[in-house]
C-alpha positions, 0 to 999 in steps of 0.5 A: 505548498501551504500547510493547510493545503498539505494537510487537505490532501493528506486527510483526502488521500487518506480518505480514498485510500480506505474507502477504495480498500473497503470497496475492493475488500471482497476480492481477495489482493487487488486494489489500487492502494500501492497506486495512491500510495505511489501518487502521494509519495511522488507527489507530497511531502509526509509519506510516512505520516499517510501511511501511520494514518493509514495503520491506524485507520486499518486497526480501527476498522478491522481491529488492533492486531500483529499484522499491522506492524508487519502492514506499516513494514511492508507499505514503509518500503513502498514510500521508501522505494516509489517516492522517486516516482521512477520504474513503478510498475516494476517496483510495484511487482516486487513490492507485492512479494515484499510486502507479502513476505514481510508478514512471515516473521509474525505470522511464525512466531505470533501464530506459530504457522509454518513458515513454507507453508504460509508462503506457499499458500499466499502464492496466489494472493501475492501474484494478484497483488503484483498483477494488480498493481502492475496493471492499475500503475501502469494505466492510472498512473500517469494521466493521475498524475497529470491530474494533481500537477494541474491542481 
């Protein structure tokens, strides 16, 4: 694939992910972000560049804060675990919990929130992310991946 095409796909995915993230922002931890990241990671190189671009855009939109470190760590784990494209539904459920737990150290150290209270309060959000990630990957990954292969 040509270098220009890779840059265009990276920009397209960043735009689509960010737009859909904003569209779903009123729903707690329900998004197409894990699905779209998985599609990019399994089809294109430079997955870490997509994660970095996404984190930068999140900082521009929502403001810069310590949460961006946790987001970067969490989405990098998704990049490392999903780039081979195998068992994505199961991995997405596990990732939902790992992603939430990636916020725990900074939440405890910076904001002084009790870790147990954080984990208990975050359970519904973890479940929402796990279910929405699994369902969107289960239902949409194959058709969208076939579409990308045709490009």
